[in-house]
Steps between C-alpha positions, in 0.01 A plus 500: 500500500301724732311328781137606481343210691452716811347787304133409430448801273790420267421131519152580375634731228739228385215250491282736297774594253587131464141386458344759270754448218435125525135564415616687189741215422220242512284733288773514235609137507147362470354792300207534739410857395379578851267802507542517122865604533743424220853587611764542229856382560663828599218592742529155654873539559457849645245354744761241605752780555246691708445197719841338528767759418346732760540228766878515462496823703298332775688171517858608426664778704717767342806399706692174518341382823166329538344832599296353783127523445458875475428650157647855492316794346715513187425135422130569547528779239689276258246221552207730429674668206581166333145374546353827366725502191418138425126562533518815284683323218268198530197722432684671213617172340293531182593867460870416540475229238294686239645850539863389509575668832839330521622751238283804563282544806342774715698643790343292781570151355848619399578606859351177634717304255811659648379423852415139411851442363652640819268292718594184310869575552449557872291183527765283336766653724304388803438143390841431339832687527702792365644301208156428360398862562812629327435280196144629475605864536773473237269339247217739586728796424653336195221600252569865585868481397506214246582727203823607671623143566779343291478214251222244529376669820379795298126536438217753488462722807187630669447798727443418871122546494454283189725238658286499816181472293642211298598317817175566688239483224663303218467123477877456478592653837352442845202328337727283287539123477618444862203670669258368238621147572451546874148632457382245245689180581730501801258641755285186503802279570613730779157472657514122465838488675374709792184287531709182495728620779219645713302176488794292624657399169852592611482273806356217290775508238767506772342195666475329162870562437579355842289192436651435157871562559558518875631145541756519217864578577539871557122509533467850652691652205284318247192614690631855462544456124152356445324738740670803344406369157135463603492845658697671225308361204182652646635828636770564239696666779865450601599685816160453663532131413829485690357679801176300513623148426857548622382587849388136526747314280833664587490411874395145407791466258747627756366264766539201266869569437518752216738791569330838531636636172396185314145514639472868404636440148256214438204713605617799293539286187170320553316829546642663188349222292149626574473768228613240243263223604152450350207524535499854643866611489543876550396831354770483231346185349166673445671801347700260284176360359388855421828590328483181293128543438440134584273325752645478850469120475764515224749650746401255776555194283827634364640579844420161654801292390769762584344547846506124557865482395591777742342326797646167387852647509439641846350173627790289366755718679309496829456123481869455422603718793272306737634167369869580530448666837293217643196710585182307569143606449229567755339192664160423349340524846593869515348579161141549391330210325477533121153353500374722778662810350332438165170424669509829690618719212399327177302805393818710474634260240160492334494876445855492360393230253186702424710809434733312265203344318333837451827649379619228266182333379236771507749790466298718737809698597332808644221315680674178606647631828163648600327166448779325693480755784121465521531120507762518775294737715194276457690180587674664797162551669469125558780508757486712812869593506510608133168676448507876463335679789431873471826594678694260272322641195605852600860384544482334157370820345774712658771248408375508142526879499856485636617254235337681209610844623868410481486350152286788365757751624791309344334439165361853472859621528611233253267673256728804522793279401318363197366842404840666519645238265209458260391863451853590391551187287821418686388149593520369143812704425676355805412145399615554140828655616564206731440252218743691279764511774508126575507409132348162421583327829190364673709389797650847546154654475377264772797582721435872459134438582590297807740764633252783437218306667714420800629856549153653474364231731738618771311825541154450349220272600480181293195626313641845423829348386316263269281778356801718418685218327190376320485842334867562420667157479250229410436638144871456431498141626196422286674659200772237538237230451454411867150380585301801633392326822855373551632856462255636757562216747876539452512858626243416767708213642815709508315784670385261774859387554584824679287370789760234585821658367716728719550786560125582518323159519189607690375144548837391635504797736157413638584130536840566658333730752254227598778241528754721674747421221773700328352682200788458253560137592131432448499694173786307339338172602164617362668566165621140491169352608319716245752433223233350274330839480815648348527227237148391399411834330776433245359152442148610412628802304682260268237228507139613564390137526562552873212748480284233329549674165549212261364158420405277790803282427737799508355614831527154661850439362628840608343478847637152573856598418458831684398305812803271466726799444366705792519197732863446400575871539350508850688183597827652383444822692420315823756220458257212540359262238198287581590129486871580508560715808745781563689650208821624659699514177481858372585393146208257492270766643615744234441245226156418640414872509603546136319182399185623670506833316564334163225244556245761604595711198362291213659688212673293230712220645537650844248257653693195383830645621346598834347157557832338417676714761235424764520124438879517516488678837245252634713203389822638646327602824334160532830318508696756702250624760429339834125447480458404864181672621557814703392454860204717574557744780271537793391853573761577775780367280376703207501820700847422632631462143352827372833674537675255265238487224552706186 
């Protein structure tokens, strides 16, 4: 990202182009009708493009470097052109809608449509990578050649100008579901996340994690898990989670006796749980609610149990490693007091509870984050070190612009992906062809979905990968009778997995860099620590009770056995069983692993079989394992043994 802090002019421009759209956002969310203005949906989204898409050319340089702080002349032109096109279309919103300009329009809006498509492609290139750009270009060109494609890929074709108009002025292209979701739902939560971090929320949640888990064995690693969970569930980010939280937790883990690659893998896995963890999650969750046409609270509630199971599996493995390696926690004297931490930062927890209440009870999805942000800003004024001064407020405004700018660029381009598939009708044809190919096998369909999600996740952002698969793959999964939310979460989970799976594994790369660890060694370990994420999607695809879809008894029953199964699975992977000790027998570990999967997969008699296997392993281990407590290592001894730990 370009450094503009030393350029007062561009700092001011960024502040203005971040702030003015927010006024329009508040006008729309609360229907204030300021100055008698009534802004229709497409004009509103064009105004957001004018404000935030244009900032891409100020904040992100054309090259791969950070570009310093100078904004070259060509970026100034692109910035002004994007803003002008957005403003023009915003004023012509009603005309576009009523006159059907997406099919037939005057010369000027047609030319501007072509330019807007090109600007969106250049913007997404700058904020992502060439793979995402290539995907967008291919699917943007596809409507022009669809009639010449073979088999199920064949569809109606459009000339280049009509294609550009459909993308730029139709409600199924750039202004489609992804951008609409950002402008109407996600933007408030992004603002809330920035306000929370700029008022000291990040530091508070890290201290809270220290106070709660610091004294337990392997305390620094557990602090990393909880802190990353706190940070991730608000920001919905992955790599930035690693960089922000990992800068504090990875050195602490290494100092307490964890090898560098283990510390990096823990942080990478903990950070990738953020987009799956309520209440905020990530952009994909909001788009998911729009695709399903359900309240966002429906997605939040459904995603809660799988997210808990993921972190449980990670926690069990970390605890097992610390136990069998004799790693102690941090002395209480070196940790913040729980009571004092809560006394100093209770209002952060209050606004989270307020947000959840507004979402789940009052169902004020669009307005909830604004109320929570206002409450947080008000409460922060009662403490000198958290209140927003004018300089802090300017930083908050600019940070908000930076966050929204990136997501607007990505999801505007994602509109090209959806448009290319939907305007030609290929999306439904692809799904139908896939269903026909796999026959009647639900499992095979899920495997195909998992592989497709993973491969696309290697090159696309999580959100773009999910959007593509939600259009082409999810209808096929639903056709097999899979719960609609389960189908959407399935492809979403498997798209996120690319963050911790080599050869790409962006989160692993960032964490390994911070830890000074070998990338591939860290990546393979991250796959093991994050094993639950590979397995749980199959569980809730077969049994949506894990998504709270069922009677209360079904949900409780399924969750209890899922917890037992995931705990057993994590114990088998790490080779340590609480109350028993080390599990050195590979056969017993293999049996425990299988028992855990069968128990957590409550389909037919698998639960009974799985529990029987687990009890058998526990009984055999109890009588054959030396349960003498492992001597806890002092810090120098722990560091000395780093070379011998797995």
